[in-house]
C-alpha positions as a Markdown table, in Angstrom:
| # | Residue | x | y | z |
|---|---|---|---|---|
| 1 | Unk | 98.1 | 93.2 | 88.6 |
| 2 | Unk | 98.3 | 89.9 | 89.4 |
| 3 | Unk | 95.3 | 88.5 | 89.9 |
| 4 | Unk | 94.4 | 86.0 | 92.5 |
| 5 | Unk | 92.8 | 83.0 | 93.0 |
| 6 | Unk | 89.4 | 83.4 | 92.4 |
| 7 | Unk | 86.9 | 83.1 | 95.4 |
| 8 | Unk | 85.2 | 80.7 | 93.7 |
| 9 | Unk | 87.4 | 78.5 | 92.9 |
| 10 | Unk | 88.2 | 78.5 | 97.1 |
| 11 | Unk | 84.0 | 77.5 | 97.6 |
| 12 | Unk | 81.4 | 79.2 | 99.1 |
| 13 | Unk | 83.7 | 81.3 | 101.4 |
| 14 | Unk | 86.2 | 83.6 | 100.9 |
| 15 | Unk | 89.2 | 82.5 | 102.9 |
| 16 | Unk | 91.2 | 85.2 | 102.9 |
| 17 | Unk | 88.5 | 87.4 | 103.9 |
| 18 | Unk | 87.6 | 85.0 | 106.6 |
| 19 | Unk | 91.6 | 85.0 | 107.9 |
| 20 | Unk | 91.5 | 88.6 | 108.0 |
| 21 | Unk | 88.6 | 88.7 | 110.4 |
| 22 | Unk | 89.0 | 85.7 | 113.1 |
| 23 | Unk | 91.3 | 82.8 | 112.0 |
| 24 | Unk | 89.7 | 81.4 | 115.1 |
| 25 | Unk | 86.2 | 80.4 | 113.0 |
| 26 | Unk | 88.4 | 77.2 | 111.7 |
| 27 | Unk | 85.5 | 74.5 | 111.6 |
| 28 | Unk | 83.8 | 76.8 | 108.9 |
| 29 | Unk | 86.6 | 76.9 | 107.0 |
| 30 | Unk | 87.3 | 73.7 | 107.9 |
| 31 | Unk | 83.9 | 73.0 | 106.1 |
| 32 | Unk | 85.2 | 74.3 | 102.2 |
| 33 | Unk | 86.4 | 73.0 | 99.3 |
| 34 | Unk | 90.5 | 73.5 | 98.6 |
| 35 | Unk | 92.1 | 73.8 | 95.0 |
| 36 | Unk | 94.0 | 70.8 | 94.2 |
| 37 | Unk | 96.9 | 74.6 | 94.0 |
| 38 | Unk | 97.5 | 77.4 | 95.6 |
| 39 | Unk | 100.1 | 79.8 | 94.2 |
| 40 | Unk | 101.1 | 83.1 | 96.1 |
| 41 | Unk | 101.6 | 86.3 | 94.3 |
| 42 | Unk | 104.1 | 89.1 | 95.9 |
| 43 | Unk | 102.2 | 92.5 | 95.0 |
| 44 | Unk | 104.1 | 95.5 | 94.7 |
| 45 | Unk | 102.7 | 98.8 | 95.9 |
| 46 | Unk | 104.2 | 101.6 | 96.9 |
| 47 | Unk | 107.6 | 100.5 | 96.9 |
| 48 | Unk | 106.7 | 97.7 | 99.5 |
| 49 | Unk | 106.1 | 93.9 | 98.9 |
| 50 | Unk | 103.6 | 91.9 | 100.2 |
| 51 | Unk | 101.9 | 89.1 | 99.7 |
| 52 | Unk | 98.6 | 88.6 | 98.0 |
| 53 | Unk | 95.3 | 86.8 | 99.8 |
| 54 | Unk | 97.0 | 83.3 | 98.7 |
| 55 | Unk | 100.0 | 83.7 | 100.0 |
| 56 | Unk | 98.0 | 84.8 | 103.3 |
| 57 | Unk | 95.8 | 81.8 | 102.9 |
| 58 | Unk | 98.3 | 79.7 | 102.3 |
| 59 | Unk | 100.1 | 80.8 | 105.6 |
| 60 | Unk | 97.4 | 80.9 | 107.8 |
| 61 | Unk | 96.4 | 76.6 | 106.6 |
| 62 | Unk | 100.6 | 76.0 | 107.7 |
| 63 | Unk | 100.3 | 77.8 | 110.3 |
| 64 | Unk | 96.7 | 76.5 | 112.2 |
| 65 | Unk | 95.4 | 73.8 | 109.9 |
| 66 | Unk | 97.9 | 71.6 | 108.3 |
| 67 | Unk | 100.2 | 69.2 | 110.4 |
| 68 | Unk | 104.3 | 69.4 | 109.4 |
| 69 | Unk | 105.5 | 66.3 | 108.3 |
| 70 | Unk | 108.3 | 66.6 | 106.9 |
| 71 | Unk | 110.6 | 68.3 | 104.1 |
| 72 | Unk | 114.0 | 68.1 | 101.5 |
| 73 | Unk | 115.7 | 70.7 | 100.0 |
| 74 | Unk | 117.0 | 71.8 | 102.5 |
| 75 | Unk | 114.5 | 73.3 | 103.7 |
| 76 | Unk | 113.0 | 75.0 | 101.2 |
| 77 | Unk | 110.2 | 72.1 | 100.4 |
| 78 | Unk | 107.6 | 71.2 | 102.7 |
| 79 | Unk | 105.5 | 68.0 | 103.1 |
| 80 | Unk | 102.1 | 68.2 | 105.6 |
| 81 | Unk | 99.2 | 66.7 | 105.7 |
| 82 | Unk | 95.6 | 68.4 | 106.6 |
| 83 | Unk | 93.6 | 66.9 | 109.3 |
| 84 | Unk | 90.2 | 67.7 | 108.3 |
| 85 | Unk | 90.6 | 65.0 | 105.2 |
| 86 | Unk | 94.3 | 63.4 | 105.7 |
| 87 | Unk | 95.8 | 64.6 | 102.5 |
| 88 | Unk | 99.4 | 65.3 | 101.9 |
| 89 | Unk | 99.8 | 68.5 | 101.1 |
| 90 | Unk | 103.6 | 70.3 | 99.4 |
| 91 | Unk | 104.5 | 73.8 | 100.1 |
| 92 | Unk | 107.4 | 74.8 | 97.8 |
| 93 | Unk | 109.2 | 78.0 | 96.5 |
| 94 | Unk | 108.9 | 78.0 | 92.7 |
| 95 | Unk | 110.7 | 81.6 | 92.4 |
| 96 | Unk | 113.4 | 80.5 | 94.6 |
| 97 | Unk | 115.6 | 82.6 | 92.4 |
| 98 | Unk | 113.4 | 85.9 | 94.2 |
| 99 | Unk | 114.9 | 87.5 | 97.7 |
| 100 | Unk | 113.6 | 85.8 | 100.4 |
| 101 | Unk | 112.8 | 82.6 | 98.4 |
| 102 | Unk | 109.9 | 84.3 | 96.4 |
| 103 | Unk | 106.2 | 83.2 | 97.1 |
| 104 | Unk | 105.0 | 80.2 | 98.2 |
| 105 | Unk | 102.5 | 77.7 | 96.4 |
| 106 | Unk | 100.6 | 74.8 | 97.7 |
| 107 | Unk | 100.0 | 71.1 | 96.0 |
| 108 | Unk | 97.8 | 69.0 | 97.0 |
| 109 | Unk | 99.4 | 65.6 | 96.3 |
| 110 | Unk | 98.5 | 62.3 | 95.9 |
| 111 | Unk | 100.2 | 59.1 | 98.0 |
| 112 | Unk | 101.9 | 57.9 | 95.0 |
| 113 | Unk | 103.5 | 61.3 | 94.9 |
| 114 | Unk | 104.5 | 61.6 | 98.4 |
| 115 | Unk | 105.8 | 58.3 | 97.4 |
| 116 | Unk | 108.1 | 59.0 | 94.7 |
| 117 | Unk | 109.7 | 62.9 | 96.5 |
| 118 | Unk | 109.6 | 61.5 | 99.9 |
| 119 | Unk | 110.8 | 57.6 | 99.6 |
| 120 | Unk | 107.8 | 56.4 | 101.7 |
| 121 | Unk | 104.5 | 57.5 | 103.2 |
| 122 | Unk | 105.2 | 59.4 | 106.8 |
| 123 | Unk | 103.7 | 57.2 | 110.0 |
| 124 | Unk | 100.9 | 59.2 | 111.4 |
| 125 | Unk | 101.7 | 58.4 | 114.5 |
| 126 | Unk | 104.5 | 60.6 | 114.3 |
| 127 | Unk | 102.7 | 64.3 | 112.9 |
| 128 | Unk | 103.3 | 66.6 | 115.3 |
| 129 | Unk | 100.1 | 68.2 | 117.5 |
């Protein structure tokens, strides 16, 4: 059995529950502090694979909240910016050997880490809206 990130680590709101109930409640979600790393897991039940709550949270963040900036490693690693706090986030596949790239991982990056990994800080005016 895999353990999802405890809801306490995500703040007072339980992200996956809010996400499942109503993804339009983003103002409520935006006020909750995110941990510096969110790592998803693949759960196998009844001969089927599905993502855990953290996988769903990552999916919400990268499609509904974050702004995609650029990618590297042939698209397997993607840099995002959080418009709420201006922070940088990197989505990766740490278990890429698994079918479909495996579970996702989302890490908060410092500006120094962005410079080291991507060579420059993306221009804010070039962000997709």
